[in-house]
C-alpha positions as CSV (number, residue, x, y, z in Angstrom):
1,M,85.5,97.6,167.1
2,A,88.1,99.7,165.2
3,I,87.1,103.2,164.4
4,R,88.5,105.5,161.8
5,S,89.1,108.9,163.4
6,T,90.7,112.2,162.7
7,E,94.1,113.3,164.0
8,L,95.2,116.8,164.6
9,P,95.8,118.8,161.4
10,T,99.3,119.0,160.0
11,R,100.5,122.1,158.2
12,N,100.9,121.9,154.4
13,K,103.7,123.4,152.5
14,G,102.9,126.8,151.1
15,N,100.0,128.9,152.3
16,P,100.0,129.1,156.1
17,C,96.2,128.7,156.1
18,T,96.3,125.3,154.2
19,F,96.1,122.1,156.1
20,A,95.9,118.4,155.3
21,L,94.4,115.6,157.4
22,T,95.8,112.2,158.2
23,H,93.8,109.3,159.5
24,T,94.5,106.4,161.8
25,T,92.6,103.6,163.5
26,Q,91.9,104.3,167.2
27,T,89.5,103.2,169.9
28,H,86.2,105.0,170.3
29,K,87.3,106.7,173.6
30,L,90.5,108.0,171.9
31,M,88.5,109.3,169.0
32,H,86.4,111.6,171.3
33,R,89.5,112.9,173.1
34,T,91.3,113.5,169.8
35,L,88.3,115.3,168.3
36,Y,87.9,117.5,171.3
37,T,91.5,118.6,171.1
38,F,91.3,118.9,167.4
39,F,88.4,121.4,167.4
40,L,89.8,123.4,170.3
41,I,93.1,124.0,168.5
42,W,91.6,124.2,165.1
43,G,89.2,127.0,166.2
44,L,92.2,129.0,167.2
45,L,94.0,128.3,164.0
46,V,91.0,129.4,161.9
47,I,90.8,132.7,163.8
48,A,94.5,133.2,163.3
49,C,94.2,132.5,159.6
50,S,91.4,135.0,158.9
51,K,92.7,138.3,157.7
52,P,90.9,141.7,158.1
53,A,90.4,143.9,155.1
54,D,93.1,146.3,156.0
55,S,95.9,143.7,156.6
56,D,98.5,142.6,154.1
57,Q,96.6,140.1,152.0
58,P,98.3,137.3,150.0
59,A,98.0,137.4,146.2
60,D,96.0,134.2,146.4
61,Y,94.5,131.6,148.7
62,S,95.1,127.9,148.2
63,V,93.7,124.7,149.6
64,S,94.4,121.1,148.9
65,S,92.5,117.8,149.2
66,K,93.3,115.3,152.0
67,D,95.6,113.4,149.7
68,E,97.1,116.7,148.4
69,N,96.4,115.5,144.8
70,V,93.8,118.2,144.1
71,S,94.5,121.8,144.9
72,L,92.5,125.0,144.3
73,T,93.8,128.5,144.2
74,F,91.5,131.5,144.6
75,L,92.8,134.9,143.4
76,L,91.8,138.5,142.6
77,D,93.3,139.7,139.3
78,E,94.8,143.1,138.7
79,N,91.3,144.5,138.3
80,Q,90.2,143.0,141.6
81,M,87.9,140.4,139.9
82,P,87.6,136.9,141.4
83,A,89.0,133.8,139.7
84,Y,90.3,130.3,140.5
85,T,92.6,127.6,139.2
86,V,92.7,123.9,139.9
87,R,95.6,121.5,139.8
88,F,95.4,117.6,139.7
89,G,98.8,116.2,140.8
90,E,101.4,118.1,138.7
91,Q,98.9,119.0,136.0
92,L,97.0,122.3,135.6
93,A,93.4,121.0,135.2
94,I,91.5,124.3,135.2
95,D,93.3,127.4,134.0
96,T,92.4,130.9,135.3
97,S,88.6,131.0,135.3
98,Y,86.5,133.9,136.4
99,L,83.5,134.0,138.7
100,G,80.6,136.4,139.0
101,I,76.9,137.1,139.1
102,Q,74.9,139.6,137.1
103,L,71.8,140.9,139.0
104,Q,68.9,142.7,137.5
105,D,70.0,145.7,139.5
106,S,73.2,146.3,137.6
107,S,74.6,148.6,140.4
108,K,74.9,145.6,142.8
109,L,77.6,142.9,143.2
110,T,79.6,144.0,140.2
111,G,83.0,144.5,141.9
112,P,85.8,145.4,142.0
113,W,86.2,143.2,145.1
114,K,88.4,143.0,148.2
115,V,88.8,140.0,150.5
116,I,87.5,140.9,154.0
117,G,88.0,137.5,155.5
118,Q,88.5,133.8,154.9
119,E,88.3,130.5,156.7
120,T,89.9,127.1,155.9
121,T,88.5,124.1,157.6
122,P,88.7,120.3,157.1
123,H,85.9,117.8,157.1
124,S,85.9,114.0,157.4
125,S,82.9,111.8,158.0
126,V,81.2,108.6,156.8
127,W,77.5,108.2,156.0
128,E,75.3,105.4,154.8
129,P,72.8,106.0,152.0
130,I,69.4,104.5,152.2
131,W,70.2,102.8,148.9
132,G,73.0,103.2,146.4
133,E,76.1,101.8,144.7
134,K,78.0,101.7,148.0
135,Q,76.9,100.8,151.5
136,R,79.2,103.5,153.0
137,I,80.4,106.8,151.6
138,W,83.4,108.8,152.8
139,D,82.9,112.5,152.8
140,E,86.3,114.2,153.1
141,Y,87.3,117.6,151.9
142,T,89.0,120.9,152.8
143,Q,86.7,123.9,152.7
144,L,87.8,127.4,151.8
145,V,85.4,130.3,152.4
146,I,86.3,133.7,150.8
147,H,84.3,136.7,152.1
148,L,84.2,139.4,149.5
149,Q,83.0,143.0,149.6
150,E,82.8,145.4,146.8
151,D,85.7,147.9,147.0
152,K,83.5,151.0,147.0
153,E,81.3,152.9,149.5
154,K,78.6,150.6,150.9
155,G,79.8,147.8,148.8
156,G,77.8,144.6,148.6
157,L,78.8,141.3,150.2
158,L,79.3,137.9,148.5
159,D,80.8,134.7,149.8
160,L,82.5,132.1,147.7
161,V,82.7,128.6,149.2
162,F,85.1,126.0,147.8
163,R,85.3,122.3,148.8
164,V,88.3,120.4,147.6
165,F,88.0,116.6,147.5
166,D,90.5,113.9,146.5
167,D,88.5,113.5,143.2
168,G,87.6,117.1,142.4
169,I,86.1,120.3,143.7
170,G,82.7,121.9,144.3
171,F,82.1,125.7,144.7
172,R,79.1,127.9,145.1
173,Y,77.9,131.5,145.6
174,E,76.4,132.5,148.9
175,F,74.6,135.8,149.4
176,P,74.7,136.9,153.0
177,E,71.9,138.9,154.5
178,Q,72.8,142.6,154.0
179,E,71.3,146.0,153.6
180,G,70.0,146.7,150.2
181,L,69.7,143.1,149.1
182,T,66.5,141.4,150.1
183,D,64.5,140.2,147.1
184,F,66.7,140.1,144.0
185,V,66.8,138.7,140.5
186,I,69.8,137.0,138.8
187,M,70.0,137.7,135.1
188,A,73.1,135.6,134.4
189,E,75.9,133.7,136.2
190,Q,79.4,134.4,134.9
191,T,81.1,131.2,136.0
192,E,83.9,129.9,133.8
193,F,85.7,126.6,133.4
194,A,88.9,127.2,131.4
195,M,90.4,124.0,129.9
196,T,94.1,123.8,129.2
197,G,93.6,122.5,125.6
198,D,91.1,121.5,123.0
199,H,90.1,118.4,124.9
200,T,88.0,115.6,123.6
201,A,84.4,116.1,124.7
202,W,81.3,113.9,124.9
203,W,78.4,116.2,124.7
204,I,74.7,116.7,123.8
205,P,73.2,120.1,122.8
206,A,72.0,122.4,125.5
207,N,68.3,122.0,124.8
208,Y,66.3,123.9,127.5
209,D,63.6,121.2,127.4
210,S,65.3,117.8,126.9
211,Y,68.4,115.6,127.3
212,E,67.2,112.9,124.9
213,Y,70.1,112.9,122.4
214,L,72.8,110.6,121.3
215,Y,76.2,111.8,122.5
216,T,78.7,113.3,120.1
217,E,82.4,112.9,120.5
218,S,84.4,115.8,119.3
219,P,87.1,118.3,120.4
220,I,85.8,121.3,122.4
221,S,86.2,123.4,119.2
222,G,83.8,121.0,117.5
223,I,80.9,121.5,119.9
224,D,78.2,122.8,117.5
225,A,74.6,121.5,117.4
226,A,74.2,122.9,113.9
227,K,77.3,121.1,112.6
228,Y,76.1,117.6,113.6
229,T,72.9,115.8,112.8
230,I,70.7,116.3,115.8
231,D,67.8,113.9,116.4
232,T,64.4,115.4,115.8
233,H,62.4,112.9,117.9
234,V,62.6,114.9,121.1
235,A,59.2,116.0,122.3
236,A,60.2,119.6,123.0
237,E,63.2,121.6,121.8
238,R,64.7,125.0,122.5
239,I,68.4,125.3,121.6
240,P,69.4,129.0,121.8
241,Y,73.1,128.4,121.4
242,N,74.6,125.8,119.0
243,K,78.0,126.0,120.7
244,A,76.7,124.9,124.1
245,A,76.2,121.6,125.9
246,H,74.4,120.1,128.8
247,T,76.0,118.9,132.0
248,P,77.4,116.5,133.0
249,L,79.9,117.4,130.3
250,T,82.8,114.9,130.2
251,L,86.2,115.7,128.7
252,K,89.5,114.0,128.2
253,A,92.8,115.8,128.0
254,E,95.7,114.7,125.8
255,S,97.5,113.7,129.0
256,G,94.7,111.2,129.8
257,L,93.2,113.4,132.6
258,H,89.4,113.0,132.7
259,I,87.2,115.9,133.7
260,S,83.4,116.1,134.3
261,I,81.6,119.4,134.9
262,H,78.2,119.3,136.5
263,E,76.3,120.8,139.4
264,A,75.0,119.5,142.8
265,A,72.1,120.4,145.0
266,L,70.0,122.1,142.3
267,T,66.9,122.8,144.4
268,D,65.7,126.4,143.8
269,Y,67.7,127.7,140.9
270,A,68.0,127.5,137.1
271,S,69.8,124.6,135.5
272,M,73.3,125.4,134.3
273,T,74.4,124.8,130.7
274,L,77.9,125.4,129.3
275,R,78.6,127.6,126.3
276,V,82.0,127.6,124.5
277,K,83.5,131.1,124.5
278,E,84.4,132.0,120.9
279,G,87.9,131.1,119.9
280,T,88.8,129.6,123.3
281,N,88.7,126.3,125.2
282,T,86.8,128.0,128.0
283,F,83.2,127.2,129.0
284,S,80.9,129.9,130.4
285,S,77.8,129.1,132.4
286,V,74.4,129.9,130.8
287,L,71.4,129.6,133.0
288,V,68.0,128.4,131.6
289,P,65.8,131.5,131.8
290,Y,62.2,132.3,132.7
291,S,59.8,133.4,130.0
292,D,60.6,137.0,131.0
293,G,64.3,136.5,130.4
294,S,65.4,136.5,134.0
295,C,67.0,133.4,135.4
296,V,66.7,133.2,139.2
297,K,64.3,134.9,141.5
298,T,65.2,134.8,145.2
299,S,66.0,136.7,148.4
300,A,69.0,136.9,150.7
301,P,70.4,135.0,152.5
302,F,70.7,132.5,149.6
303,K,73.0,129.8,148.3
304,S,73.4,128.7,144.7
305,P,73.8,125.1,143.7
306,W,77.4,123.7,143.8
307,R,79.4,123.9,140.6
308,T,81.3,120.6,140.4
309,I,84.5,119.5,138.6
310,Q,85.3,115.8,139.0
311,L,88.8,114.7,138.1
312,A,90.3,111.3,137.5
313,E,93.4,109.8,135.9
314,D,91.3,107.5,133.8
315,A,87.6,106.9,132.8
316,A,87.2,104.3,135.6
317,G,88.1,106.9,138.2
318,L,85.1,109.1,137.3
319,L,82.7,106.2,138.0
320,T,83.8,105.7,141.6
321,S,83.4,109.4,142.7
322,S,80.8,110.3,145.3
323,L,81.4,114.0,145.0
324,I,78.0,114.9,143.8
325,L,76.2,113.1,146.6
326,N,78.5,114.5,149.2
327,L,77.6,118.0,148.2
328,N,73.9,117.5,149.0
329,E,72.3,117.6,152.4
330,P,71.6,114.5,154.5
331,N,68.3,112.7,154.4
332,A,65.4,115.0,155.3
333,I,62.6,112.4,155.4
334,Q,61.7,111.7,159.0
335,G,60.2,108.6,160.5
336,D,59.6,105.2,158.9
337,L,61.5,104.7,155.7
338,S,60.5,101.1,155.0
339,W,58.4,102.1,152.1
340,I,61.5,103.2,150.2
341,K,62.4,100.0,148.4
342,P,64.9,99.5,145.6
343,S,63.3,96.9,143.4
344,K,62.8,95.4,139.9
345,Y,59.6,96.1,138.0
346,M,58.0,95.3,134.7
347,G,55.1,96.9,133.1
348,I,52.4,97.7,130.6
349,W,54.7,100.0,128.6
350,W,56.8,98.4,125.9
351,G,53.7,97.1,124.1
352,M,52.6,100.7,123.6
353,H,56.0,101.8,122.2
354,I,56.0,98.9,119.6
355,G,52.4,99.6,118.7
356,E,50.9,96.4,120.1
357,N,48.9,98.3,122.7
358,T,47.5,101.8,123.2
359,W,47.5,104.1,126.2
360,E,43.9,105.2,125.5
361,A,41.0,102.9,125.9
362,G,39.8,100.9,122.9
363,E,40.4,97.5,121.2
364,K,44.2,97.5,121.9
365,H,44.1,99.2,125.3
366,G,47.0,97.9,127.4
367,A,46.0,98.9,130.9
368,T,43.1,96.6,131.5
369,T,42.3,94.8,134.8
370,E,42.9,91.4,133.2
371,E,46.3,92.4,131.6
372,A,47.5,93.9,134.8
373,K,46.8,90.7,136.6
374,R,48.6,88.7,134.0
375,Y,51.7,90.9,134.5
376,M,51.4,90.5,138.3
377,D,51.2,86.7,138.0
378,F,54.4,86.7,135.9
379,A,56.1,89.1,138.3
380,S,55.2,87.1,141.3
381,E,56.6,83.9,139.8
382,N,59.9,85.6,138.8
383,N,61.2,87.6,141.7
384,I,60.0,90.9,140.3
385,Q,58.5,93.2,142.9
386,A,56.3,95.6,141.0
387,V,54.3,96.2,137.9
388,L,54.0,99.6,136.2
389,I,50.6,100.4,134.7
390,E,50.7,103.2,132.0
391,G,47.4,104.3,130.4
392,W,45.2,103.5,133.4
393,N,43.6,106.9,133.8
394,V,41.3,108.8,131.4
395,G,42.5,111.6,129.2
396,W,44.8,109.9,126.7
397,E,42.3,110.2,123.9
398,R,42.5,114.0,124.1
399,W,46.3,114.2,123.9
400,F,46.4,115.8,120.5
401,G,43.1,117.7,120.8
402,E,42.7,121.4,121.4
403,E,41.8,121.0,125.1
404,R,45.4,120.4,126.1
405,D,45.1,122.6,129.2
406,S,43.6,119.8,131.3
407,L,44.0,116.2,129.9
408,F,44.2,114.2,133.1
409,D,42.9,114.2,136.7
410,F,45.2,111.4,137.9
411,Y,42.5,109.5,139.9
412,T,39.8,108.5,137.4
413,P,40.5,105.1,135.8
414,Y,39.2,103.9,132.4
415,P,36.1,101.7,132.8
416,D,38.1,98.6,131.9
417,F,40.6,99.1,134.7
418,N,39.6,98.6,138.3
419,I,42.5,100.1,140.3
420,Q,41.3,98.8,143.7
421,E,41.0,95.3,142.4
422,V,44.4,95.4,140.7
423,V,46.1,96.7,143.8
424,A,44.4,94.1,146.0
425,Y,45.4,91.3,143.6
426,G,49.0,92.4,143.6
427,K,49.1,92.4,147.4
428,E,48.0,88.8,147.4
429,K,50.8,88.0,145.0
430,G,53.4,90.0,146.8
431,V,53.6,92.5,143.9
432,E,53.1,96.2,144.2
433,M,51.6,98.5,141.5
434,V,53.6,101.4,140.2
435,A,51.1,104.1,139.1
436,H,51.7,106.5,136.2
437,H,51.2,110.2,136.1
438,E,51.6,111.7,132.6
439,T,51.3,115.4,133.1
440,A,51.7,116.3,129.4
441,S,53.7,119.2,130.9
442,I,50.5,121.0,131.8
443,I,51.9,122.1,135.1
444,F,49.0,124.1,136.5
445,N,46.7,121.1,135.9
446,Y,49.0,118.7,137.7
447,E,49.5,121.0,140.6
448,R,45.8,121.4,141.2
449,H,45.4,117.7,141.3
450,M,48.7,116.8,143.0
451,D,47.6,116.4,146.6
452,S,44.5,114.4,145.7
453,A,46.5,112.2,143.4
454,Y,49.1,111.3,145.9
455,Q,46.5,110.9,148.7
456,L,44.8,108.3,146.5
457,L,48.1,106.4,146.1
458,Q,48.6,106.5,149.8
459,N,45.1,105.3,150.5
460,L,45.6,102.4,148.1
461,G,49.0,101.5,149.5
462,I,50.8,102.4,146.3
463,H,54.3,103.5,147.1
464,A,55.7,104.3,143.6
465,V,54.7,106.5,140.7
466,K,56.3,107.1,137.3
467,S,55.7,110.7,136.3
468,G,56.1,112.1,132.8
469,Y,56.4,115.6,131.3
470,V,56.2,115.1,127.6
471,G,55.9,118.2,125.4
472,P,56.5,121.9,125.8
473,I,55.7,123.4,129.2
474,I,52.3,125.0,129.8
475,P,52.3,127.9,130.7
476,K,53.9,128.7,127.4
477,G,57.4,130.2,127.5
478,E,58.7,128.3,130.6
479,F,61.2,125.5,130.1
480,H,61.7,122.1,131.7
481,H,65.1,123.2,133.0
482,G,64.4,126.7,134.3
483,Q,63.9,127.7,137.9
484,W,60.1,127.7,137.4
485,M,60.1,124.0,136.7
486,V,62.9,123.1,139.2
487,R,60.5,124.5,141.8
488,H,57.7,122.3,140.5
489,Y,59.8,119.2,140.4
490,R,60.8,119.9,144.0
491,K,57.2,120.4,145.0
492,A,56.2,117.1,143.4
493,L,59.1,115.3,145.3
494,E,58.2,116.8,148.6
495,T,54.5,116.0,148.1
496,A,55.3,112.4,147.2
497,A,57.5,112.1,150.3
498,A,54.7,113.3,152.5
499,H,52.5,110.6,151.1
500,Q,55.2,107.8,151.2
501,V,55.6,107.6,147.5
502,M,58.8,106.9,145.5
503,L,59.4,108.8,142.2
504,D,60.6,107.7,138.8
505,V,60.5,110.9,136.8
506,H,60.6,111.1,133.0
507,E,61.4,114.3,131.1
508,P,62.9,115.5,134.4
509,I,65.3,118.1,135.5
510,K,68.7,116.4,135.6
511,P,69.9,114.6,138.7
512,T,72.2,116.6,141.0
513,G,72.4,114.3,144.0
514,I,69.0,115.3,145.5
515,C,68.4,111.6,146.1
516,R,70.6,111.9,149.2
517,T,68.3,114.5,150.8
518,Y,65.1,112.9,149.5
519,P,65.8,109.2,149.0
520,N,62.3,108.7,147.6
521,M,63.7,110.3,144.4
522,M,64.7,106.9,143.1
523,T,65.5,107.3,139.4
524,R,65.0,109.4,136.4
525,E,65.0,109.2,132.7
526,G,66.6,112.4,131.3
527,V,68.3,110.3,128.7
528,R,67.7,108.9,125.2
529,G,66.4,105.6,126.5
530,M,65.4,102.2,125.2
531,E,62.1,103.3,123.7
532,Y,64.0,105.1,120.9
533,N,64.8,101.7,119.5
534,A,61.0,101.0,119.0
535,W,60.2,104.0,116.8
536,S,63.3,105.8,115.6
537,E,66.6,105.0,113.9
538,G,67.6,103.6,117.3
539,N,70.5,103.8,119.7
540,P,73.8,102.5,118.3
541,P,75.9,100.0,120.4
542,N,78.3,102.7,121.6
543,H,75.5,104.6,123.3
544,T,75.5,102.5,126.5
545,T,79.3,102.7,126.6
546,I,79.1,106.5,126.8
547,L,76.2,106.9,129.3
548,P,78.0,105.8,132.5
549,F,80.6,108.5,132.0
550,T,78.1,111.3,131.1
551,R,74.5,111.2,132.1
552,G,75.3,108.4,134.6
553,L,77.6,110.6,136.6
554,A,74.6,112.8,137.5
555,G,72.7,110.0,139.1
556,P,70.5,106.9,138.5
557,I,69.1,106.2,135.0
558,D,65.8,104.6,134.2
559,Y,67.1,103.3,130.9
560,T,64.6,100.3,130.9
561,P,66.9,97.5,129.8
562,G,66.1,93.8,129.3
563,I,64.7,93.6,125.8
564,F,65.0,90.0,124.6
565,D,63.1,90.3,121.4
566,V,65.9,92.6,120.1
567,M,64.8,92.3,116.5
568,I,61.2,93.3,117.5
569,S,59.3,90.5,115.7
570,L,56.1,92.4,115.0
571,E,55.3,92.6,111.3
572,D,55.1,96.3,111.1
573,K,58.3,96.8,113.1
574,K,60.8,95.4,110.5
575,D,62.6,98.7,110.4
576,N,63.1,98.9,114.2
577,R,65.3,96.9,116.5
578,V,67.5,97.1,119.6
579,Y,71.2,97.5,118.7
580,S,72.8,95.0,121.0
581,T,73.1,91.3,121.7
582,L,71.1,89.5,124.3
583,A,74.0,89.3,126.7
584,N,74.5,93.0,126.4
585,Q,70.9,93.6,127.6
586,L,71.7,91.5,130.7
587,A,74.9,93.4,131.4
588,L,73.1,96.8,131.4
589,Y,71.6,95.8,134.8
590,V,75.0,96.2,136.2
591,T,76.7,98.9,134.1
592,L,73.7,101.4,134.1
593,Y,72.9,102.0,137.8
594,S,69.3,102.5,139.0
595,P,67.6,101.4,142.3
596,L,64.5,100.8,140.2
597,Q,65.3,98.5,137.2
598,M,62.8,97.5,134.7
599,A,62.5,94.2,133.0
600,A,61.2,96.0,130.0
601,D,60.1,93.4,127.5
602,L,56.8,91.6,127.2
603,P,56.3,88.6,129.5
604,R,56.0,86.2,126.6
605,N,59.5,87.1,125.4
606,Y,60.9,86.0,128.8
607,K,59.0,82.7,129.1
608,D,61.1,79.6,128.7
609,Q,64.2,81.8,128.2
610,P,67.1,80.5,130.3
611,A,68.9,83.9,130.1
612,F,66.0,85.4,132.1
613,Q,67.4,83.8,135.2
614,F,70.0,86.6,135.4
615,I,67.2,89.2,135.6
616,R,65.5,87.1,138.3
617,D,68.7,87.1,140.3
618,V,70.2,90.5,139.9
619,P,69.5,93.0,142.8
620,T,69.1,96.8,142.5
621,D,70.9,97.8,145.7
622,W,74.6,97.4,146.2
623,A,77.2,97.2,149.0
624,E,80.3,97.6,146.9
625,T,81.1,98.7,143.3
626,E,84.4,98.0,141.5
627,V,85.1,99.3,138.0
628,L,87.2,96.6,136.3
629,N,88.0,98.4,133.0
630,A,86.6,101.4,131.1
631,E,87.2,103.6,128.0
632,I,84.5,106.1,127.2
633,G,82.5,105.1,124.0
634,Q,84.3,101.8,123.8
635,Y,83.7,99.5,126.7
636,V,83.0,99.3,130.4
637,S,83.1,96.4,132.9
638,I,81.8,96.7,136.5
639,A,81.4,94.4,139.4
640,R,78.9,95.0,142.2
641,K,78.3,93.2,145.4
642,A,74.7,92.7,146.6
643,K,73.7,93.9,150.0
644,E,72.1,90.6,150.8
645,G,74.3,87.5,150.7
646,D,77.8,87.1,149.5
647,R,77.0,87.5,145.8
648,W,78.8,89.5,143.1
649,F,77.4,90.5,139.8
650,I,79.5,91.5,136.7
651,G,78.4,93.4,133.7
652,S,80.5,94.3,130.6
653,V,79.4,96.0,127.4
654,T,81.3,97.0,124.3
655,N,80.6,99.2,121.3
656,E,80.6,98.0,117.7
657,E,83.9,96.3,118.2
658,A,84.4,92.7,119.5
659,R,86.7,92.5,122.5
660,E,88.4,90.0,124.9
661,F,89.2,90.9,128.5
662,A,91.1,89.2,131.3
663,I,89.2,90.1,134.5
664,P,91.2,89.5,137.8
665,L,88.8,88.4,140.5
666,D,90.7,90.3,143.2
667,F,87.5,91.8,144.6
668,L,86.2,88.4,145.9
669,T,86.5,87.6,149.6
670,G,89.1,85.4,151.3
671,L,89.7,81.8,150.3
672,K,86.1,80.8,149.8
673,E,84.9,79.4,146.4
674,Y,82.2,81.0,144.4
675,K,79.8,79.3,142.0
676,A,79.8,81.4,138.9
677,T,76.9,81.5,136.4
678,L,78.2,83.1,133.2
679,Y,76.1,84.6,130.5
680,E,78.2,85.3,127.4
681,D,77.8,86.1,123.8
682,G,77.7,82.9,121.7
683,A,80.7,82.1,119.4
684,D,78.6,83.3,116.4
685,A,76.9,86.3,118.2
686,D,76.9,89.7,116.4
687,W,74.6,92.6,117.1
688,E,73.8,92.9,113.4
689,T,73.5,89.3,112.2
690,N,72.9,87.1,115.2
691,P,72.1,89.1,118.3
692,T,70.3,86.4,120.4
693,S,73.1,83.9,120.4
694,I,74.1,83.4,124.0
695,N,76.0,80.8,126.0
696,I,75.2,80.1,129.6
697,R,77.7,78.0,131.6
698,E,78.9,77.5,135.2
699,A,82.3,77.5,136.8
700,V,83.9,77.6,140.2
701,V,86.1,80.6,140.9
702,K,87.9,82.2,143.9
703,K,89.9,85.3,144.7
704,G,93.1,85.5,142.7
705,D,91.6,83.7,139.6
706,T,91.3,85.5,136.3
707,L,88.1,85.4,134.2
708,T,88.5,85.6,130.4
709,I,85.5,87.0,128.7
710,K,84.8,87.5,125.1
711,L,82.3,90.2,123.8
712,A,80.9,90.1,120.3
713,K,80.3,93.2,118.3
714,G,77.7,95.2,120.2
715,G,77.9,92.5,122.8
716,G,78.1,92.0,126.5
717,F,78.8,89.7,129.3
718,A,77.0,89.1,132.6
719,A,77.7,86.9,135.6
720,M,76.6,86.0,139.1
721,L,79.2,84.8,141.5
722,K,77.7,83.3,144.6
723,A,79.7,82.0,147.6
724,E,79.4,78.3,148.1
């Protein structure tokens, strides 16, 4: 079997401590010999490249990616303050941007700084995610570590670690163990991202409690939550700075360069937001604080999350990046992982949002034993592996009462719901139950019940739970995105893993690639999702053409697609609807990635509907992903190969404009023929006037063919290509 292995490093032009790696195909035996020689020689080179504090130091330190397309330069300015720049090809992508940390003890780690050492090392490996958009992920970068010491008597120590990938960079602050710095408090992080122009930005306001907004497209100078109409439907809101945005923040330069700023491995730190520095095109980090005004409470040694900058020549390039995942630690869950199952689910959920059912017990209670069985019958007959049950446990009737300090206990069902009977019935049908934990953001209440709640799920054989955090955090003054809650979300994740439970978290902290380390963290909301169409002015067609390039870059989205009754036929819902065609709803299963995908509509709306076959067929775990075309806010077309069988699925969505694409089928394999089932907008389809018009047809295609697809206004296209 051919193996991809690493050759000896070759010296780059420029800085003598910068190296590039080349790759070749060799035998397994040769790989071991080469690696041994590589590390022996490389260790000597690293030592040779480290400079003591009293030696002649270069003005800057530079490293490049493996393909030399991305390069980073670290420097100390004339005041001995640290900064960096980033180039992408011949372009300056990030101008001089300063770095720093402000501690509560203002006498520590303030600079000026001197470099007391540095190391440059390469890395190349391949890993296989438990589930994902790709079966194998290359992790290749050049790492530069800068050891800093304050240039004063008994100066403090700080390390800056940079990793330069072919598609961007990551960097973080590391606090070594040192005298005078044990427990400490970070009041602010002074990280900058200086853009080279007034780029186009796709942004949502930096609300410390929610991400559930429509994206605004504007120049950097136009980022202003007060200037634009901001949706008031979010359950909790704290926007301290109008000229600030959440990450991922995606930008496009006039040259066409695409940039996304985010963070990776957010595990015990405050979430980072980005504030525009007045009169500039520079973003400065703002950490979400505790109620006492501090941001991070920790002790040395300590590592911050990675600050990430993804770079691509075009929008499609952003979607193929694995940089965020690569900056997280490998899987930490030991033992049997068979309970971690990407799957499709449906649930007792949409009926509550459109007002047909209620969460609380009563005449319209949705979560009854009988209704749960009906859903499980339908799921079993239609290749859907699980059923979500919301409103099963007591407490919903007190939601708006004065006793909001303890609404739920998470293991007492309403009298009309027999959880043991429902779980047993599902097992007979081959369908699992997805439990629901709505915490109402009463964190102390959830934490005192957490172990018992997850133990109940494990005892019943329930391996998935959807958790919710609606409303302001209790205790009052803490925020969803501060370190206090980041620690809680991590505690819930680790507790779930200990009890073999997968998580789908709503009102979450944003994804930062933690699903690599804890693959039971399946999916999250953290987005303005489908339910807004049921009770607000709705999500316009361009919303789902923006999400893959913004929130989607952070990680899987539980957007809950698959609404077939797009006009919402209930009499009292005449003012509400879904702003897409039926074919568009199918395409979302491919364009918006999640290992747990919901068939969100009521079973009766799927019955006898030929288009439902696509939802029956589409998987949620992928071997390969190809971006066919993309333009942020306008359109995106993606092809994905299933892990099981030689099957490809295509999804394409557009905004309010109709489009026609020629899609080369170059991603198909060899000379074999594929039976293609095509789900396309009808000739008279239109998201406003005729959204359910759909044409389903079959064709035979092969590699080298070109597929012509037509998308109506607000429309879409979906296809399954199966090898004959």
